[in-house]
C-alpha positions as CSV (number, residue, x, y, z in Angstrom):
1,M,0.1,0.0,0.1
2,T,0.9,3.5,-0.6
3,A,0.3,6.5,1.6
4,H,0.5,9.9,1.4
5,T,2.1,12.8,3.8
6,C,2.1,16.2,3.7
7,T,3.3,18.6,6.3
8,V,1.2,22.0,7.4
9,D,2.6,25.4,9.2
10,T,0.6,25.3,12.5
11,P,1.1,28.2,15.4
12,L,2.9,25.0,17.2
13,G,4.9,24.2,14.4
14,P,5.0,21.7,11.9
15,F,2.5,19.6,12.0
16,S,2.5,16.2,9.6
17,V,-0.2,13.6,8.5
18,V,0.1,10.2,6.8
19,V,-3.1,9.4,4.9
20,D,-4.1,6.0,3.3
21,A,-5.1,5.9,-0.6
22,Y,-8.7,7.0,0.5
23,G,-8.0,9.5,2.8
24,A,-8.1,8.4,6.2
25,V,-5.5,9.5,8.9
26,L,-3.3,6.7,9.5
27,A,-0.4,8.8,11.9
28,S,-0.2,12.8,12.5
29,G,1.3,14.7,14.9
30,W,3.4,17.9,15.5
31,T,6.5,16.8,13.8
32,P,8.4,18.0,10.3
33,G,8.0,14.8,8.6
34,A,6.3,11.2,8.1
35,D,9.5,9.5,9.7
36,T,8.5,9.8,12.9
37,L,4.8,8.9,12.4
38,V,5.1,5.8,10.3
39,P,6.6,3.7,12.9
40,L,3.5,4.6,15.1
41,I,1.3,3.1,12.4
42,H,0.2,-0.6,13.2
43,P,1.8,-3.1,11.3
44,S,-1.3,-4.3,9.7
45,L,-2.2,-0.7,8.2
46,R,1.6,0.5,7.8
47,P,2.1,1.3,4.0
48,A,5.3,0.2,2.1
49,T,6.0,3.5,0.7
50,V,4.9,7.1,1.6
51,D,4.5,9.8,-1.1
52,A,5.2,13.0,-0.2
53,R,2.7,16.0,-1.4
54,T,2.1,19.6,-0.7
55,E,-1.5,19.1,0.6
56,L,-4.2,16.3,1.2
57,G,-7.3,18.1,0.5
58,A,-10.1,17.9,3.1
59,V,-7.6,17.0,5.9
60,T,-4.9,19.8,4.9
61,R,-8.1,22.1,5.6
62,A,-9.2,20.1,8.3
63,I,-5.6,20.6,10.2
64,T,-5.4,24.7,8.8
65,D,-9.2,25.4,10.1
66,Y,-8.6,23.5,13.5
67,H,-5.7,25.9,14.1
68,A,-7.6,28.8,13.1
69,G,-10.5,28.3,15.5
70,D,-12.5,25.8,13.4
71,L,-12.7,23.2,16.5
72,A,-15.1,20.8,14.7
73,A,-13.0,20.8,11.2
74,I,-11.2,17.5,12.5
75,D,-14.4,15.7,13.4
76,A,-15.6,14.2,9.8
77,I,-12.1,13.8,8.6
78,P,-11.9,9.3,8.9
79,V,-9.2,7.4,10.8
80,K,-7.9,4.3,10.6
81,Q,-6.2,2.4,13.7
82,H,-6.0,-1.3,14.6
83,S,-5.2,-2.8,17.9
84,G,-7.3,-4.6,20.4
85,P,-11.0,-4.0,20.9
86,F,-10.8,-1.9,24.3
87,L,-8.0,0.4,22.6
88,E,-10.1,0.6,19.4
89,T,-13.1,1.6,21.5
90,A,-11.5,3.9,23.4
91,W,-10.2,5.8,20.4
92,E,-13.8,5.9,18.9
93,V,-14.9,7.5,22.5
94,L,-12.1,10.4,22.2
95,R,-13.4,11.5,18.8
96,K,-16.7,12.1,20.9
97,V,-15.3,14.1,23.6
98,P,-16.2,17.8,23.0
99,A,-13.6,20.6,22.5
100,G,-13.6,22.6,25.4
101,E,-14.5,19.9,27.9
102,P,-11.9,17.7,28.7
103,V,-12.2,14.4,30.5
104,T,-10.0,12.6,33.6
105,Y,-8.5,9.3,32.8
106,T,-11.0,7.9,35.1
107,E,-14.0,9.8,33.1
108,F,-12.3,8.2,29.8
109,A,-12.1,4.7,31.0
110,S,-15.9,4.7,32.1
111,L,-16.8,6.4,28.9
112,S,-15.0,3.6,27.2
113,G,-17.0,1.1,29.2
114,R,-14.4,-0.5,31.2
115,P,-14.4,2.1,34.6
116,A,-11.5,0.0,36.3
117,A,-9.3,0.1,33.5
118,I,-8.2,3.7,34.2
119,R,-4.2,2.5,33.2
120,G,-5.9,0.9,30.1
121,A,-7.2,4.4,29.3
122,A,-3.9,6.0,29.7
123,S,-2.4,3.4,27.6
124,A,-4.9,4.0,24.4
125,C,-3.9,8.0,25.1
126,A,-0.3,6.8,24.8
127,R,-0.7,4.4,22.1
128,N,-3.2,7.3,19.7
129,A,-1.1,7.6,16.3
130,A,-3.7,10.3,15.0
131,A,-3.0,12.8,17.3
132,L,-5.8,15.8,16.8
133,F,-7.9,13.8,14.9
134,V,-8.2,11.3,17.9
135,P,-8.0,14.0,20.2
136,C,-6.4,12.3,23.4
137,H,-5.0,15.8,24.4
138,R,-9.0,16.8,25.8
139,V,-7.6,13.7,28.6
140,V,-6.4,14.9,31.7
141,R,-5.4,14.1,35.5
142,I,-8.1,14.6,38.4
143,G,-7.4,18.0,39.3
144,G,-6.7,19.2,36.0
145,A,-3.0,18.3,35.7
146,L,-2.1,17.7,32.2
147,G,-0.4,14.1,32.6
148,G,1.7,12.9,29.6
149,F,1.3,14.1,25.7
150,R,3.3,12.5,23.2
151,W,4.0,15.8,21.1
152,G,4.9,17.7,24.8
153,L,3.0,19.6,27.4
154,P,3.2,22.9,25.9
155,V,1.4,21.7,22.8
156,K,-1.1,19.8,25.1
157,R,-1.6,23.1,27.0
158,W,-1.9,25.3,24.0
159,L,-4.6,22.5,22.2
160,L,-6.5,22.7,25.8
161,S,-6.5,26.4,25.8
162,H,-7.0,26.8,22.4
163,E,-10.1,25.0,22.4
164,D,-11.3,26.5,25.6
165,S,-11.2,30.0,24.2
166,A,-12.7,29.3,20.6
167,R,-15.8,27.7,22.3
């Protein structure tokens, strides 16, 4: 399979995305290229080649529009990730957490159908390859502490502030 990639300038720096031939996001994040992203893609979905493009239509527009304040711009973009049933359910749940309304890891575990699986909920965030489109940045610790984020706590802080002020 051949995938496509592009990098978009954002207020947080370069944001790269890898999509399959149908435009579904396989991996994304605040990095200057696909080299960091491809290893995050599940082996069953990992492309044999990645073709660089200057833009990716609706995906590029969603990235730009989200960073400009249209928080719903990312919602309609399809995402493909593969893992076990709990992680796949948790990633679907993350896509339904409203912008500007972060949840705790405990709440996220409950929303994902396994209230006792708080570590599993944290693992779903840590193993999420499609940052922004699967908004794991919307999960925080009890009391509002940020917890971790693959792309750094300053990025997570900015995203949460951006979503809070744009609501």
